C-alpha positions in Angstrom: 110.4 -146.2 -14.4 109.8 -149.8 -15.7 107.3 -152.2 -14.0 106.9 -155.9 -14.0 103.6 -157.2 -15.3 102.5 -160.6 -14.0 99.3 -162.4 -15.1 97.4 -163.8 -12.1 94.6 -165.6 -14.0 93.0 -165.4 -17.4 91.7 -161.8 -17.0 93.7 -160.4 -14.0 97.2 -158.9 -13.8 99.4 -157.4 -11.2 101.9 -154.6 -11.9 104.9 -154.5 -9.6 106.1 -150.9 -9.0 109.0 -151.2 -6.6 107.6 -151.9 -3.1 104.0 -151.6 -4.1 101.8 -153.3 -6.6 98.5 -152.5 -8.4 96.1 -154.6 -10.3 94.2 -154.7 -13.6 90.9 -156.8 -13.7 89.1 -157.3 -17.0 85.5 -158.3 -17.6 83.6 -158.6 -20.9 82.8 -154.9 -21.1 85.4 -152.9 -19.3 88.5 -153.1 -17.1 89.4 -151.7 -13.7 92.7 -150.6 -12.4 92.9 -151.0 -8.7 95.3 -148.3 -7.6 97.7 -146.5 -10.0 101.2 -147.0 -8.8 103.8 -145.1 -6.9 106.8 -144.1 -9.0 105.1 -144.2 -12.4 102.7 -141.8 -14.1 101.5 -144.0 -16.9 99.4 -146.7 -15.3 96.6 -146.2 -17.8 98.9 -146.6 -20.7 100.2 -149.9 -19.2 96.6 -151.1 -18.7 95.7 -150.2 -22.3 98.7 -152.1 -23.6 97.2 -155.2 -21.9 93.5 -154.9 -22.7 91.5 -153.3 -25.5 88.6 -152.6 -23.1 87.9 -149.2 -21.7 89.9 -148.7 -18.4 88.5 -147.2 -15.2 90.3 -146.6 -11.9 89.5 -147.4 -8.3 91.8 -146.4 -5.4 91.9 -148.6 -2.3 93.0 -145.5 -0.4 94.8 -142.2 -0.9 98.3 -142.8 0.4 100.8 -141.5 -2.1 102.1 -144.9 -3.1 98.7 -145.8 -4.5 97.8 -142.7 -6.6 100.9 -142.2 -8.7 99.0 -142.1 -12.1 95.7 -140.7 -10.9 96.1 -137.6 -13.1 95.6 -139.8 -16.1 91.9 -140.2 -15.2 89.3 -137.4 -15.0 87.2 -139.5 -12.6 88.0 -142.4 -10.4 86.3 -144.5 -7.7 87.4 -143.8 -4.1 85.8 -143.8 -0.6 84.9 -140.2 0.2 86.7 -140.3 3.6 89.9 -140.4 1.6 89.3 -137.1 -0.1 91.1 -134.9 2.4 94.3 -136.9 2.2 94.0 -137.1 -1.6 93.5 -133.4 -2.1 96.7 -132.7 -0.1 98.6 -134.5 -2.9 97.4 -131.7 -5.2 96.4 -134.3 -7.8 93.3 -133.5 -9.9 90.2 -135.5 -10.7 86.6 -136.0 -9.6 85.9 -138.7 -7.0 83.1 -141.2 -7.7 82.3 -142.3 -4.1 82.2 -146.0 -3.2 80.6 -147.4 -0.1 80.2 -150.8 1.7 78.4 -153.3 -0.5 78.6 -151.3 -3.7 79.0 -153.6 -6.8 81.2 -152.6 -9.8 80.2 -154.9 -12.7 82.9 -155.2 -15.4 80.7 -157.4 -17.5 80.2 -161.0 -16.2 82.5 -160.0 -13.3 81.1 -158.4 -10.2 83.4 -156.7 -7.7 82.1 -155.9 -4.3 83.4 -153.0 -2.2 84.2 -153.8 1.5 85.0 -150.9 3.8 88.1 -151.6 6.0 88.7 -148.4 8.0 91.7 -148.3 10.3 94.8 -148.1 8.1 93.1 -145.0 6.7 89.5 -143.8 7.3 88.3 -144.9 3.9 90.4 -147.9 3.2 88.6 -150.5 1.1 89.0 -154.0 -0.2 87.6 -155.5 -3.4 86.0 -158.9 -3.4 86.2 -160.6 -6.8 83.3 -163.0 -6.4 83.9 -165.0 -9.6 87.5 -165.8 -8.7 87.0 -165.9 -4.9 89.9 -163.4 -4.5 90.1 -160.5 -2.1 92.2 -157.6 -3.2 93.0 -156.0 0.2 95.0 -152.9 -0.3 97.3 -152.3 2.7 95.4 -153.6 5.8 96.3 -157.3 5.0 100.0 -158.2 4.6 102.3 -161.1 5.2 106.1 -160.4 5.6 105.4 -156.7 5.2 105.1 -153.6 7.3 101.6 -152.1 8.1 101.7 -148.4 8.9 99.5 -147.6 11.8 101.0 -144.4 13.0 99.9 -140.9 12.1 96.8 -138.8 12.6 94.6 -140.7 10.1 95.3 -144.2 11.5 93.0 -145.9 14.0 94.0 -149.2 15.6 90.6 -149.9 17.2 88.9 -149.4 13.9 91.5 -151.6 12.2 90.7 -154.5 14.7 87.0 -154.1 14.0 87.6 -154.2 10.3 89.6 -157.4 10.5 86.9 -159.0 12.7 84.3 -158.1 10.2 86.4 -159.5 7.3 87.1 -162.6 9.3 83.3 -163.4 9.2 83.5 -163.5 5.4 86.5 -165.7 4.8 84.4 -168.5 3.2 83.8 -166.1 0.3 87.4 -166.0 -0.9 90.2 -168.5 -1.2 93.2 -166.1 -1.4 94.2 -162.5 -0.8 96.1 -160.2 -3.1 97.7 -157.5 -0.9 99.3 -154.3 -2.2 102.6 -155.0 -0.5 104.9 -158.0 0.4 103.8 -161.6 -0.2 101.2 -162.5 -2.8 99.0 -164.4 -2.6 98.3 -164.8 1.1 95.9 -167.1 3.0 92.6 -165.9 4.5 94.0 -167.2 7.8 96.2 -164.1 7.8 93.2 -162.0 8.8 92.8 -163.8 12.1 96.5 -163.6 12.8 96.5 -159.9 12.2 93.4 -159.3 14.2 94.9 -161.2 17.2 98.2 -159.4 16.8 96.6 -155.9 16.6 94.4 -156.6 19.6 97.4 -157.7 21.6 99.0 -154.4 20.8 96.0 -152.5 22.0 95.9 -154.7 25.1 99.6 -154.1 25.9 100.3 -157.8 25.9 103.0 -157.8 23.1 106.4 -156.2 23.4 107.4 -153.5 20.9 110.6 -151.7 20.0 110.6 -147.9 20.2 112.3 -146.2 17.3 112.2 -143.1 15.0 110.8 -143.5 11.5 110.4 -140.6 9.0 110.6 -138.1 11.8 108.0 -140.0 13.9 108.5 -141.6 17.2 106.9 -145.0 16.8 106.9 -148.5 18.3 107.7 -151.5 16.0 105.7 -154.7 16.8 107.1 -157.8 15.1 104.3 -160.3 15.1 106.5 -163.0 13.5 104.7 -163.0 10.1 104.2 -159.3 9.8 105.4 -156.0 11.4 103.0 -153.3 12.6 104.4 -149.7 13.0 102.3 -148.0 15.7 102.5 -144.9 18.0 
């Protein structure tokens, strides 16, 4: 399966893998893959074709469309609350746990881990301080579909995560999501928080449907769709 590689700035690339994307960030000493694709199994090879630096892996969460090439890495960064879902994929590897506030230094490029539980228990975002970019994983999207149905989703936690992130919008100028539009404005966080809170409050109308064997309600917020139980 071929992928499109798009350079975002002098030392950042996104790799488009069908309906999902993952990222490669390079510092002066090492490089970090953020997620490893969906349909491919050679994300590490792709990264090594772009940079001569040693390549490490971090997963924003363990949903299957973000771990396609994890078996290429003996170890990888992931929030420990993602391990149960990850192990159900039967993929190998040792998890290096990441937590709120942890810094991954690539060499003159510090990346901060921000916990964003809700979409999954251990969803994380990565704040690239030097470029004022937030790499958000799945919780932030524009013109996409955010999955909030299933046993490991939590809408209340999602709203709290968005509220926390909203307090930090002065620290980044744009957001790079894993799906749909890229880049998106930090203002999207407020819009998602208000929309998700309206769903919890019952003040927005949804459309019941069936999706992948699940009875869900589709909430069209105008700029994004949330799929919820």
